[in-house]
NURO-983064 format. One record per residue (C-alpha): x, y, z. Coordinates in steps of 0.5 Angstrom, whole numbers, plus 2048, in hexadecimal, padded with zeros to 3 digits. Layout:
<rs>
<r px="X" py="Y" pz="Z"/>
...
</rs>
This chain:
<rs>
<r px="800" py="800" pz="800"/>
<r px="802" py="808" pz="7FE"/>
<r px="801" py="80C" pz="805"/>
<r px="803" py="812" pz="801"/>
<r px="7FE" py="810" pz="7FB"/>
<r px="7F8" py="816" pz="7FA"/>
<r px="7F3" py="816" pz="7FF"/>
<r px="7F8" py="813" pz="804"/>
<r px="7FA" py="818" pz="80A"/>
<r px="802" py="817" pz="80C"/>
<r px="802" py="811" pz="811"/>
<r px="7FB" py="811" pz="813"/>
<r px="7F7" py="80B" pz="815"/>
<r px="7F0" py="80A" pz="817"/>
<r px="7EE" py="804" pz="81C"/>
<r px="7E7" py="802" pz="81D"/>
<r px="7E3" py="7FC" pz="820"/>
<r px="7E6" py="7FE" pz="827"/>
<r px="7E4" py="7FB" pz="82D"/>
<r px="7E0" py="801" pz="832"/>
<r px="7E7" py="800" pz="837"/>
<r px="7EC" py="801" pz="832"/>
<r px="7F0" py="807" pz="834"/>
<r px="7F6" py="80B" pz="831"/>
<r px="7FB" py="807" pz="835"/>
<r px="7F8" py="801" pz="833"/>
<r px="7F9" py="803" pz="82C"/>
<r px="800" py="805" pz="82D"/>
<r px="803" py="7FF" pz="830"/>
<r px="7FF" py="7FC" pz="82A"/>
<r px="802" py="800" pz="824"/>
<r px="808" py="802" pz="827"/>
<r px="80D" py="7FD" pz="825"/>
<r px="80B" py="7FE" pz="81E"/>
<r px="80F" py="805" pz="81F"/>
<r px="80E" py="80C" pz="822"/>
<r px="808" py="80E" pz="823"/>
<r px="805" py="816" pz="823"/>
<r px="7FF" py="816" pz="826"/>
<r px="7FA" py="811" pz="828"/>
<r px="7F1" py="813" pz="829"/>
<r px="7EC" py="80F" pz="82B"/>
<r px="7E6" py="813" pz="827"/>
<r px="7E0" py="814" pz="82E"/>
<r px="7DA" py="816" pz="82F"/>
<r px="7DA" py="81F" pz="830"/>
<r px="7D5" py="81D" pz="837"/>
<r px="7D7" py="816" pz="839"/>
<r px="7DE" py="815" pz="838"/>
<r px="7DC" py="80E" pz="835"/>
<r px="7E0" py="80B" pz="82F"/>
<r px="7DC" py="80C" pz="828"/>
<r px="7E1" py="805" pz="827"/>
<r px="7E7" py="808" pz="822"/>
<r px="7ED" py="80B" pz="822"/>
<r px="7F1" py="80F" pz="81E"/>
<r px="7F9" py="80E" pz="81F"/>
<r px="7FF" py="813" pz="81C"/>
<r px="805" py="80F" pz="81A"/>
<r px="80C" py="814" pz="819"/>
<r px="80D" py="811" pz="813"/>
<r px="809" py="80D" pz="80E"/>
<r px="80D" py="807" pz="80D"/>
<r px="80B" py="805" pz="815"/>
<r px="804" py="806" pz="813"/>
<r px="804" py="802" pz="80D"/>
<r px="808" py="7FD" pz="812"/>
<r px="802" py="7FD" pz="817"/>
<r px="7FD" py="7FC" pz="812"/>
<r px="800" py="7F6" pz="80E"/>
<r px="802" py="7F2" pz="815"/>
<r px="7FB" py="7F5" pz="81B"/>
<r px="7F6" py="7F6" pz="816"/>
<r px="7F0" py="7F0" pz="81A"/>
<r px="7F4" py="7EF" pz="81F"/>
<r px="7F0" py="7EE" pz="825"/>
<r px="7F0" py="7F4" pz="82C"/>
<r px="7EC" py="7F3" pz="831"/>
<r px="7E9" py="7EC" pz="82E"/>
<r px="7E7" py="7EF" pz="827"/>
<r px="7EA" py="7F0" pz="821"/>
<r px="7EC" py="7F7" pz="81F"/>
<r px="7EC" py="7FA" pz="818"/>
<r px="7F1" py="7FF" pz="815"/>
<r px="7F1" py="803" pz="80F"/>
<r px="7F4" py="809" pz="80D"/>
<r px="7F1" py="810" pz="810"/>
<r px="7EC" py="814" pz="80A"/>
<r px="7EC" py="81B" pz="80C"/>
<r px="7E8" py="81C" pz="806"/>
<r px="7E2" py="819" pz="806"/>
<r px="7E0" py="81A" pz="7FF"/>
<r px="7E4" py="813" pz="7FD"/>
<r px="7DF" py="810" pz="802"/>
<r px="7D9" py="813" pz="800"/>
<r px="7DB" py="812" pz="7F9"/>
<r px="7D9" py="80B" pz="7F9"/>
<r px="7DF" py="80A" pz="7F4"/>
<r px="7E2" py="803" pz="7F4"/>
<r px="7DE" py="801" pz="7FA"/>
<r px="7DB" py="7FA" pz="7F9"/>
<r px="7D4" py="7F7" pz="7FC"/>
<r px="7D4" py="7F0" pz="7FE"/>
<r px="7CE" py="7EC" pz="801"/>
<r px="7CC" py="7E5" pz="803"/>
<r px="7D2" py="7E4" pz="806"/>
<r px="7D3" py="7DD" pz="80B"/>
<r px="7D3" py="7DF" pz="813"/>
<r px="7DA" py="7DD" pz="814"/>
<r px="7DD" py="7E2" pz="80E"/>
<r px="7E0" py="7E7" pz="813"/>
<r px="7E4" py="7EE" pz="811"/>
<r px="7EB" py="7EA" pz="810"/>
<r px="7E8" py="7E5" pz="80B"/>
<r px="7E4" py="7EA" pz="807"/>
<r px="7EB" py="7EE" pz="807"/>
<r px="7EF" py="7E8" pz="805"/>
<r px="7EA" py="7E6" pz="7FF"/>
<r px="7E9" py="7ED" pz="7FC"/>
<r px="7F1" py="7EF" pz="7FD"/>
<r px="7F3" py="7EB" pz="7F7"/>
<r px="7EF" py="7F0" pz="7F2"/>
<r px="7F3" py="7F6" pz="7F5"/>
<r px="7F5" py="7FB" pz="7FA"/>
<r px="7EE" py="7FB" pz="7FF"/>
<r px="7ED" py="802" pz="803"/>
<r px="7E9" py="800" pz="808"/>
<r px="7E5" py="7F9" pz="809"/>
<r px="7DF" py="7F7" pz="80E"/>
<r px="7D9" py="7F1" pz="80F"/>
<r px="7D3" py="7F4" pz="813"/>
<r px="7D2" py="7F2" pz="819"/>
<r px="7CD" py="7F2" pz="81F"/>
<r px="7CD" py="7F0" pz="826"/>
<r px="7CB" py="7E8" pz="823"/>
<r px="7D1" py="7E8" pz="81D"/>
<r px="7D1" py="7EA" pz="817"/>
<r px="7CB" py="7EC" pz="813"/>
<r px="7CE" py="7E9" pz="80C"/>
<r px="7D0" py="7EE" pz="808"/>
<r px="7D6" py="7F3" pz="808"/>
<r px="7DA" py="7F9" pz="804"/>
<r px="7E1" py="7F9" pz="801"/>
<r px="7E4" py="800" pz="7FF"/>
<r px="7E8" py="7FF" pz="7F9"/>
<r px="7EE" py="804" pz="7F8"/>
<r px="7EC" py="805" pz="7F1"/>
<r px="7E5" py="804" pz="7EC"/>
<r px="7E9" py="7FE" pz="7E8"/>
<r px="7EB" py="7F9" pz="7EF"/>
<r px="7E4" py="7F9" pz="7F0"/>
<r px="7E1" py="7F8" pz="7E9"/>
<r px="7E6" py="7F2" pz="7E9"/>
<r px="7E4" py="7EF" pz="7F0"/>
<r px="7DC" py="7F0" pz="7EE"/>
<r px="7DE" py="7EC" pz="7E8"/>
<r px="7E0" py="7E7" pz="7EA"/>
<r px="7DD" py="7E6" pz="7F1"/>
<r px="7D6" py="7E7" pz="7EF"/>
<r px="7D2" py="7E1" pz="7F0"/>
<r px="7D8" py="7DD" pz="7F2"/>
<r px="7D8" py="7D8" pz="7F8"/>
<r px="7DB" py="7DB" pz="800"/>
<r px="7DA" py="7D5" pz="804"/>
<r px="7D6" py="7D2" pz="801"/>
<r px="7D1" py="7D8" pz="800"/>
<r px="7D0" py="7DB" pz="7F9"/>
<r px="7D2" py="7E3" pz="7FB"/>
<r px="7CF" py="7E9" pz="7F7"/>
<r px="7D4" py="7EE" pz="7F5"/>
<r px="7D3" py="7F5" pz="7F2"/>
<r px="7D4" py="7FC" pz="7F2"/>
<r px="7D2" py="800" pz="7F8"/>
<r px="7CC" py="804" pz="7F8"/>
<r px="7CA" py="80A" pz="7FD"/>
<r px="7C4" py="80A" pz="800"/>
<r px="7C1" py="80E" pz="7FB"/>
<r px="7C3" py="80A" pz="7F5"/>
<r px="7BF" py="805" pz="7F8"/>
<r px="7B8" py="808" pz="7FA"/>
<r px="7B8" py="80C" pz="7F2"/>
<r px="7B9" py="804" pz="7F0"/>
<r px="7B4" py="801" pz="7F5"/>
<r px="7AF" py="808" pz="7F3"/>
<r px="7B0" py="805" pz="7EB"/>
<r px="7AE" py="7FE" pz="7ED"/>
<r px="7A9" py="800" pz="7F1"/>
<r px="7A6" py="804" pz="7EB"/>
<r px="7A5" py="7FE" pz="7E7"/>
<r px="7A3" py="7F9" pz="7ED"/>
<r px="7A0" py="7F2" pz="7EC"/>
<r px="7A0" py="7EF" pz="7F3"/>
<r px="79A" py="7F0" pz="7F7"/>
<r px="799" py="7F0" pz="7FE"/>
<r px="792" py="7EE" pz="801"/>
<r px="791" py="7EE" pz="809"/>
<r px="78C" py="7ED" pz="80D"/>
<r px="788" py="7E7" pz="80B"/>
<r px="788" py="7E3" pz="811"/>
<r px="78A" py="7DB" pz="812"/>
<r px="785" py="7D8" pz="80D"/>
<r px="789" py="7DA" pz="807"/>
<r px="78E" py="7D5" pz="802"/>
<r px="792" py="7D6" pz="7FC"/>
<r px="78C" py="7D4" pz="7F8"/>
<r px="786" py="7D8" pz="7FA"/>
<r px="78C" py="7DF" pz="7FA"/>
<r px="78D" py="7DC" pz="7F3"/>
<r px="786" py="7DD" pz="7F1"/>
<r px="784" py="7E2" pz="7F4"/>
<r px="78A" py="7E7" pz="7F0"/>
<r px="78A" py="7E3" pz="7EA"/>
<r px="784" py="7E8" pz="7E7"/>
<r px="789" py="7EC" pz="7E6"/>
<r px="78F" py="7E9" pz="7E2"/>
<r px="794" py="7E3" pz="7E1"/>
<r px="797" py="7E2" pz="7E8"/>
<r px="79E" py="7DF" pz="7E8"/>
<r px="79D" py="7DD" pz="7F0"/>
<r px="799" py="7DD" pz="7F5"/>
<r px="79B" py="7DC" pz="7FC"/>
<r px="797" py="7DC" pz="803"/>
<r px="79C" py="7DC" pz="809"/>
<r px="79B" py="7D7" pz="80E"/>
<r px="79E" py="7D6" pz="815"/>
<r px="7A0" py="7CF" pz="818"/>
<r px="799" py="7CC" pz="819"/>
<r px="798" py="7CE" pz="812"/>
<r px="793" py="7D3" pz="813"/>
<r px="792" py="7D9" pz="810"/>
<r px="796" py="7DF" pz="812"/>
<r px="791" py="7E4" pz="80F"/>
<r px="795" py="7E6" pz="80A"/>
<r px="798" py="7E4" pz="802"/>
<r px="79B" py="7E6" pz="7FC"/>
<r px="799" py="7E7" pz="7F5"/>
<r px="79D" py="7E7" pz="7F0"/>
<r px="79A" py="7E9" pz="7E9"/>
<r px="79E" py="7E9" pz="7E2"/>
<r px="79D" py="7F1" pz="7E0"/>
<r px="79D" py="7F7" pz="7E4"/>
<r px="796" py="7FA" pz="7E2"/>
<r px="793" py="7F3" pz="7E5"/>
<r px="795" py="7F4" pz="7EB"/>
<r px="793" py="7FB" pz="7EB"/>
<r px="78C" py="7FA" pz="7EA"/>
<r px="78C" py="7F4" pz="7EF"/>
<r px="78E" py="7F9" pz="7F4"/>
<r px="789" py="7FF" pz="7F2"/>
<r px="783" py="7FA" pz="7F2"/>
<r px="786" py="7F5" pz="7F8"/>
<r px="788" py="7FA" pz="7FD"/>
<r px="783" py="7FB" pz="802"/>
<r px="77E" py="7F6" pz="800"/>
<r px="77A" py="7F1" pz="805"/>
<r px="77C" py="7EA" pz="805"/>
<r px="779" py="7E6" pz="80B"/>
<r px="777" py="7EB" pz="80E"/>
<r px="77E" py="7EE" pz="80E"/>
<r px="781" py="7F5" pz="80C"/>
<r px="786" py="7F3" pz="806"/>
<r px="78D" py="7F6" pz="805"/>
<r px="790" py="7F6" pz="7FE"/>
<r px="797" py="7FA" pz="7FC"/>
<r px="79D" py="7F9" pz="7F9"/>
<r px="7A1" py="7F4" pz="7FD"/>
<r px="7A8" py="7F7" pz="800"/>
<r px="7AE" py="7F5" pz="803"/>
<r px="7AE" py="7F6" pz="80A"/>
<r px="7B4" py="7FB" pz="809"/>
<r px="7B0" py="7FF" pz="805"/>
<r px="7A9" py="7FE" pz="808"/>
<r px="7AD" py="800" pz="80F"/>
<r px="7B0" py="806" pz="80B"/>
<r px="7A9" py="809" pz="809"/>
<r px="7A7" py="808" pz="810"/>
<r px="7AC" py="80C" pz="813"/>
<r px="7AC" py="812" pz="80E"/>
<r px="7A4" py="812" pz="810"/>
<r px="7A5" py="812" pz="818"/>
<r px="7AB" py="818" pz="817"/>
<r px="7A6" py="81C" pz="813"/>
<r px="7A0" py="81B" pz="817"/>
<r px="7A5" py="81D" pz="81D"/>
<r px="7A7" py="823" pz="819"/>
<r px="7A1" py="825" pz="818"/>
<r px="79F" py="825" pz="81F"/>
<r px="7A5" py="829" pz="822"/>
<r px="7A2" py="82E" pz="81D"/>
<r px="79C" py="82E" pz="81F"/>
<r px="79E" py="82F" pz="826"/>
<r px="7A4" py="833" pz="825"/>
<r px="7A4" py="838" pz="82A"/>
<r px="79E" py="837" pz="82D"/>
<r px="7A0" py="831" pz="832"/>
<r px="7A3" py="832" pz="838"/>
<r px="7A7" py="82D" pz="83C"/>
<r px="7A6" py="82E" pz="844"/>
<r px="7AA" py="82A" pz="849"/>
<r px="7AB" py="829" pz="851"/>
<r px="7A3" py="829" pz="852"/>
<r px="7A0" py="827" pz="858"/>
<r px="79E" py="820" pz="858"/>
<r px="797" py="823" pz="85A"/>
<r px="796" py="826" pz="854"/>
<r px="792" py="822" pz="84E"/>
<r px="790" py="824" pz="847"/>
<r px="78A" py="828" pz="849"/>
<r px="78E" py="82D" pz="84F"/>
<r px="793" py="82D" pz="849"/>
<r px="78E" py="830" pz="844"/>
<r px="78B" py="835" pz="84A"/>
<r px="792" py="838" pz="84B"/>
<r px="794" py="83A" pz="845"/>
<r px="78D" py="83B" pz="842"/>
<r px="78D" py="842" pz="844"/>
<r px="792" py="843" pz="83E"/>
<r px="78E" py="841" pz="838"/>
<r px="78A" py="83C" pz="836"/>
<r px="78D" py="835" pz="837"/>
<r px="78D" py="830" pz="831"/>
<r px="78F" py="82A" pz="837"/>
<r px="793" py="829" pz="83E"/>
<r px="796" py="823" pz="83F"/>
<r px="79A" py="820" pz="846"/>
<r px="79F" py="81A" pz="844"/>
<r px="79D" py="814" pz="848"/>
<r px="79F" py="80D" pz="84A"/>
<r px="79C" py="808" pz="84D"/>
<r px="797" py="80D" pz="84F"/>
<r px="79C" py="813" pz="852"/>
<r px="79E" py="819" pz="84F"/>
<r px="7A5" py="819" pz="84D"/>
<r px="7A6" py="821" pz="84F"/>
<r px="7A6" py="823" pz="848"/>
<r px="7A1" py="825" pz="842"/>
<r px="79E" py="829" pz="83C"/>
<r px="799" py="82F" pz="83B"/>
<r px="798" py="831" pz="834"/>
<r px="794" py="837" pz="832"/>
<r px="791" py="83A" pz="82D"/>
<r px="796" py="83F" pz="82A"/>
<r px="79D" py="840" pz="82B"/>
<r px="79C" py="847" pz="82E"/>
<r px="798" py="844" pz="834"/>
<r px="79D" py="83E" pz="835"/>
<r px="7A3" py="843" pz="836"/>
<r px="79E" py="847" pz="83B"/>
<r px="79D" py="842" pz="83F"/>
<r px="7A5" py="840" pz="83F"/>
<r px="7A6" py="847" pz="841"/>
<r px="7A1" py="847" pz="847"/>
<r px="7A1" py="840" pz="849"/>
<r px="7A9" py="83E" pz="849"/>
<r px="7AB" py="83D" pz="850"/>
<r px="7A5" py="83F" pz="853"/>
<r px="7A3" py="83A" pz="85A"/>
<r px="79D" py="836" pz="858"/>
<r px="79C" py="832" pz="85E"/>
<r px="7A2" py="831" pz="861"/>
<r px="7A7" py="831" pz="85B"/>
<r px="7A8" py="836" pz="857"/>
<r px="7A8" py="834" pz="84F"/>
<r px="7AD" py="834" pz="84A"/>
<r px="7A9" py="836" pz="843"/>
<r px="7AC" py="837" pz="83C"/>
<r px="7AA" py="835" pz="835"/>
<r px="7AA" py="82D" pz="834"/>
<r px="7AF" py="82B" pz="830"/>
<r px="7B1" py="825" pz="82C"/>
<r px="7B6" py="820" pz="82F"/>
<r px="7BB" py="821" pz="829"/>
<r px="7BB" py="829" pz="829"/>
<r px="7BC" py="827" pz="831"/>
<r px="7C2" py="824" pz="831"/>
<r px="7C5" py="828" pz="82B"/>
<r px="7C4" py="82E" pz="830"/>
<r px="7C7" py="82C" pz="835"/>
<r px="7CD" py="828" pz="830"/>
<r px="7CE" py="830" pz="82E"/>
<r px="7CE" py="833" pz="835"/>
<r px="7D3" py="82D" pz="837"/>
<r px="7D8" py="82F" pz="831"/>
<r px="7D7" py="836" pz="832"/>
<r px="7DA" py="835" pz="83A"/>
<r px="7DF" py="830" pz="838"/>
<r px="7E2" py="835" pz="832"/>
<r px="7E1" py="83B" pz="838"/>
<r px="7E5" py="837" pz="83E"/>
<r px="7EB" py="835" pz="838"/>
<r px="7EB" py="83D" pz="836"/>
<r px="7EC" py="83F" pz="83D"/>
<r px="7F4" py="841" pz="83E"/>
<r px="7F7" py="83C" pz="842"/>
<r px="7F7" py="83E" pz="84A"/>
<r px="7FC" py="83D" pz="84F"/>
<r px="7FC" py="836" pz="853"/>
<r px="7FB" py="834" pz="85A"/>
<r px="800" py="830" pz="85D"/>
<r px="800" py="82A" pz="859"/>
<r px="802" py="829" pz="852"/>
<r px="802" py="822" pz="84D"/>
<r px="80A" py="821" pz="84A"/>
<r px="80C" py="826" pz="845"/>
<r px="80A" py="820" pz="840"/>
<r px="803" py="822" pz="841"/>
<r px="804" py="82A" pz="83F"/>
<r px="802" py="82E" pz="83B"/>
<r px="806" py="834" pz="838"/>
<r px="805" py="839" pz="83D"/>
<r px="802" py="840" pz="83D"/>
<r px="801" py="847" pz="83F"/>
<r px="7FC" py="848" pz="845"/>
<r px="7F8" py="84E" pz="846"/>
<r px="7F7" py="850" pz="84E"/>
<r px="7EF" py="84E" pz="84F"/>
<r px="7EF" py="84B" pz="856"/>
<r px="7EF" py="84F" pz="85D"/>
<r px="7F5" py="84E" pz="861"/>
<r px="7F3" py="84A" pz="868"/>
<r px="7F9" py="84F" pz="86B"/>
<r px="7F9" py="855" pz="86F"/>
<r px="7FB" py="85B" pz="86C"/>
<r px="802" py="85B" pz="86B"/>
<r px="805" py="85B" pz="863"/>
<r px="803" py="854" pz="860"/>
<r px="809" py="852" pz="85B"/>
<r px="807" py="84D" pz="856"/>
<r px="80C" py="848" pz="855"/>
<r px="80D" py="842" pz="850"/>
<r px="80C" py="83B" pz="855"/>
<r px="811" py="835" pz="854"/>
<r px="80F" py="82E" pz="855"/>
<r px="80C" py="82D" pz="85B"/>
<r px="80C" py="825" pz="85C"/>
<r px="80E" py="823" pz="856"/>
<r px="814" py="81F" pz="856"/>
<r px="816" py="820" pz="84F"/>
<r px="81B" py="826" pz="84C"/>
<r px="816" py="82C" pz="84B"/>
<r px="815" py="82E" pz="844"/>
<r px="81A" py="833" pz="841"/>
<r px="816" py="83A" pz="842"/>
<r px="812" py="83D" pz="83D"/>
<r px="813" py="843" pz="838"/>
<r px="80D" py="846" pz="83D"/>
<r px="811" py="847" pz="844"/>
<r px="80B" py="848" pz="848"/>
<r px="807" py="842" pz="845"/>
<r px="804" py="83D" pz="849"/>
<r px="803" py="836" pz="846"/>
<r px="7FC" py="832" pz="845"/>
<r px="7FA" py="82C" pz="849"/>
<r px="7F9" py="826" pz="844"/>
<r px="7F5" py="820" pz="846"/>
<r px="7FA" py="81A" pz="847"/>
<r px="7FA" py="817" pz="840"/>
<r px="7FF" py="814" pz="83A"/>
<r px="803" py="81B" pz="838"/>
<r px="800" py="820" pz="833"/>
<r px="804" py="81E" pz="82E"/>
<r px="803" py="818" pz="82E"/>
<r px="7FC" py="816" pz="830"/>
<r px="7F6" py="81B" pz="82F"/>
<r px="7F2" py="819" pz="834"/>
<r px="7F3" py="81F" pz="838"/>
<r px="7EE" py="820" pz="83E"/>
<r px="7EA" py="827" pz="83F"/>
<r px="7EF" py="82C" pz="842"/>
<r px="7EF" py="82E" pz="849"/>
<r px="7F1" py="834" pz="84C"/>
<r px="7F2" py="838" pz="852"/>
<r px="7F5" py="83E" pz="854"/>
<r px="7F9" py="841" pz="85A"/>
<r px="7FE" py="847" pz="85B"/>
<r px="804" py="846" pz="85F"/>
<r px="806" py="84B" pz="863"/>
<r px="80E" py="84D" pz="866"/>
<r px="80F" py="84D" pz="86E"/>
<r px="816" py="84E" pz="870"/>
<r px="81B" py="849" pz="873"/>
<r px="81B" py="847" pz="87A"/>
<r px="812" py="849" pz="87A"/>
<r px="80D" py="845" pz="87D"/>
<r px="807" py="844" pz="877"/>
<r px="801" py="842" pz="877"/>
<r px="7FD" py="842" pz="870"/>
<r px="7F6" py="841" pz="86F"/>
<r px="7F6" py="83D" pz="868"/>
<r px="7EF" py="83C" pz="865"/>
<r px="7EC" py="838" pz="86C"/>
<r px="7F3" py="837" pz="86F"/>
<r px="7F7" py="83A" pz="875"/>
<r px="7FE" py="837" pz="876"/>
<r px="804" py="83A" pz="87A"/>
<r px="80B" py="839" pz="879"/>
<r px="812" py="83C" pz="87A"/>
<r px="817" py="83D" pz="873"/>
<r px="81E" py="83B" pz="876"/>
<r px="823" py="841" pz="875"/>
<r px="827" py="844" pz="870"/>
<r px="82D" py="841" pz="872"/>
<r px="82B" py="83A" pz="872"/>
<r px="82A" py="83B" pz="86B"/>
<r px="830" py="83A" pz="865"/>
<r px="832" py="841" pz="862"/>
<r px="82D" py="843" pz="85D"/>
<r px="828" py="83D" pz="85F"/>
<r px="821" py="83F" pz="85E"/>
<r px="81E" py="83F" pz="866"/>
<r px="818" py="83B" pz="864"/>
<r px="815" py="836" pz="869"/>
<r px="80F" py="830" pz="867"/>
<r px="809" py="832" pz="86C"/>
<r px="804" py="82E" pz="86C"/>
<r px="7FE" py="833" pz="869"/>
<r px="803" py="838" pz="865"/>
<r px="809" py="838" pz="860"/>
<r px="80F" py="83B" pz="860"/>
<r px="80D" py="842" pz="864"/>
<r px="813" py="847" pz="864"/>
<r px="814" py="84B" pz="86A"/>
<r px="80F" py="850" pz="86C"/>
<r px="80D" py="854" pz="872"/>
<r px="809" py="851" pz="878"/>
<r px="801" py="851" pz="878"/>
<r px="7FC" py="84F" pz="87C"/>
<r px="7F9" py="847" pz="87B"/>
<r px="7F2" py="847" pz="878"/>
<r px="7EE" py="841" pz="87A"/>
<r px="7E9" py="83D" pz="877"/>
<r px="7E2" py="83C" pz="87A"/>
<r px="7E1" py="835" pz="87E"/>
<r px="7DC" py="830" pz="87B"/>
<r px="7D8" py="82C" pz="87F"/>
<r px="7D8" py="826" pz="87B"/>
<r px="7DB" py="820" pz="879"/>
<r px="7E2" py="822" pz="876"/>
<r px="7E8" py="81E" pz="873"/>
<r px="7EF" py="821" pz="877"/>
<r px="7F6" py="821" pz="876"/>
<r px="7FB" py="822" pz="87A"/>
<r px="7FD" py="82A" pz="879"/>
<r px="7F7" py="82C" pz="875"/>
<r px="7EF" py="82E" pz="876"/>
<r px="7EA" py="829" pz="876"/>
<r px="7E8" py="828" pz="86F"/>
<r px="7E0" py="828" pz="86F"/>
<r px="7DB" py="825" pz="869"/>
<r px="7D8" py="82C" pz="86B"/>
<r px="7DE" py="830" pz="86A"/>
<r px="7E1" py="82C" pz="864"/>
<r px="7DA" py="82E" pz="860"/>
<r px="7DA" py="835" pz="862"/>
<r px="7E1" py="835" pz="85E"/>
<r px="7E1" py="837" pz="857"/>
<r px="7E0" py="831" pz="853"/>
<r px="7E8" py="832" pz="850"/>
<r px="7EA" py="832" pz="857"/>
<r px="7E7" py="82C" pz="85B"/>
<r px="7ED" py="828" pz="857"/>
<r px="7F2" py="82D" pz="85A"/>
<r px="7EF" py="82C" pz="861"/>
<r px="7EF" py="825" pz="861"/>
<r px="7F5" py="824" pz="85D"/>
<r px="7F9" py="828" pz="864"/>
<r px="7F7" py="823" pz="869"/>
<r px="7F7" py="81D" pz="864"/>
<r px="7FF" py="81E" pz="862"/>
<r px="803" py="81E" pz="869"/>
<r px="7FF" py="817" pz="86B"/>
<r px="801" py="814" pz="865"/>
<r px="808" py="817" pz="865"/>
<r px="809" py="813" pz="86B"/>
<r px="807" py="80C" pz="868"/>
<r px="80B" py="80E" pz="861"/>
<r px="810" py="814" pz="861"/>
<r px="812" py="814" pz="85A"/>
<r px="80B" py="813" pz="856"/>
<r px="807" py="816" pz="85A"/>
<r px="805" py="81C" pz="855"/>
<r px="804" py="817" pz="850"/>
<r px="7FF" py="813" pz="855"/>
<r px="7FC" py="819" pz="858"/>
<r px="7F9" py="81C" pz="850"/>
<r px="7F7" py="815" pz="84F"/>
<r px="7F4" py="815" pz="855"/>
<r px="7F0" py="81B" pz="854"/>
<r px="7EC" py="819" pz="84E"/>
<r px="7E8" py="815" pz="852"/>
<r px="7E1" py="818" pz="856"/>
<r px="7E3" py="81E" pz="85B"/>
<r px="7DD" py="818" pz="860"/>
<r px="7E2" py="814" pz="85F"/>
<r px="7E8" py="817" pz="860"/>
<r px="7E5" py="819" pz="867"/>
<r px="7E4" py="812" pz="869"/>
<r px="7EB" py="811" pz="867"/>
<r px="7EE" py="816" pz="86B"/>
<r px="7EA" py="814" pz="871"/>
<r px="7ED" py="80C" pz="870"/>
<r px="7F3" py="80B" pz="870"/>
<r px="7F3" py="803" pz="86F"/>
<r px="7EF" py="806" pz="868"/>
<r px="7F3" py="80B" pz="866"/>
<r px="7FA" py="806" pz="866"/>
<r px="7F6" py="801" pz="863"/>
<r px="7F4" py="806" pz="85D"/>
<r px="7FB" py="80A" pz="85D"/>
<r px="7FD" py="801" pz="85C"/>
<r px="7F9" py="801" pz="857"/>
<r px="7FA" py="807" pz="853"/>
<r px="801" py="806" pz="854"/>
<r px="801" py="7FF" pz="850"/>
<r px="7FD" py="803" pz="84A"/>
<r px="803" py="807" pz="849"/>
<r px="808" py="802" pz="849"/>
<r px="804" py="7FD" pz="845"/>
<r px="803" py="803" pz="840"/>
<r px="809" py="804" pz="83B"/>
<r px="806" py="80B" pz="839"/>
<r px="804" py="80D" pz="841"/>
<r px="80B" py="80F" pz="842"/>
<r px="80D" py="813" pz="83C"/>
<r px="80F" py="81A" pz="83D"/>
<r px="80E" py="81F" pz="838"/>
</rs>
């Protein structure tokens, strides 16, 4: 295969049919023997973050990508054979259908690899897939050749041949529109007629006798069950289209043995389902258009409110065509719908009734929306918030960070928060690493820049599954040497004493690690700021103020992980000094409630750290740095 041919992105592979649990680390371990990898991305759902079942792998060299495609295609990962092909960034080739072949009537034993091996003799294959469901193969598949000539050779050779003792059909792929157009053309000239609702006392001879007066019948069949009784429907195939059309026109709606017959053009199941779906969508759209702007959604209803009470509460605002409280098992589900006769009345009802207390609860009233519309709006809002968070400049961290390999380039930080210190002047300094055992990163081109905390996942340049940036900010004051300093960082009060300047080498910065602030430089004496006591169960760590669930909830989401990490790191450092930074970063991916439980239980924390350490040491890319 030629990796640099037209349509191929340089050294980029598509990997499909992945198990939902397959991660970037697993793919790196599988594909790294083929050659150096630039990036791996498992595509995931925006809202749920679940794997969509495919990924993209970018190699540094096209020859390495070609080697992986030739040697690793259809290998098994977590019980599923993977499917590899060149990444086609331009969808034009896929959608054009050029070189795409459709195969049907396949034996259940034929999988992707068997189909690939069978058709690869006719030319270079871009992709190959047997369509499957939860029960296995559905009996058809597709092979996309690089050229139209290769597809034509495959069709001429394989169409009508036996594969595993089954005669297969091989033909050019046709889009749904093309197939529907062909079905429509056949429908105009139909000869096969479908008859139903004639009861269980009908047989082939009697049905032929009834319909033979319209013309010559080629076949007549009444469908029977296992006991030999009629299922109430059958088929009559006429020789000419005009005869079949006349039979439909005369017999549809006629009575036989007290039953009204249905007579119409015979349709395949897929065609009939498509037609019913179109009718249903049309009816649904008409209903939406009819109630657009006049139907209200009302929730937070009291259990005692029924349809009549709901109608009575909203009747002062206009003419109500319907009012319904949704119930389950005779009990209210807490929401319902009120439909007015005009949009003006509905708008007035929303304005007046939203937030009004009825019985014991304040109502929520808004225009009713379809499920798809509401989901689209919520997804759009989520994406806007995500884009806003990513656009924010990176603020100063608290007192913990992950190893240098997991950092983005530092960014300038504007002064946005008020310091928790006295009136003395505050001079911001660039903090160094607090507890990471690894050497610090080289200084940024921005002298006042501060790092951004990243989740403990594989390096950015290797793996692109990067979690949302968690950010927190503070300010670091200067204090004079030999001075007692007491500072409140966020919600913590800590008192420490700095060593004298004579105890440090000449030119060394007088920084000291503390449990609440990083690398503070001297400043004037300040009074202590004492945090209020909270009368509820709290997580205690020696030298730090108790952390409670309410105190954590009161903090902004960006600072909650920082507060927990301040208490988590010292405990982990005692058990694993050299990897405390990495383990802390990985544990902070856990839900906050579970982290509070870990802080309360030393045994649980020790067990969790051990499992995290095993994960670190077993993954080939978890310990890599930038």
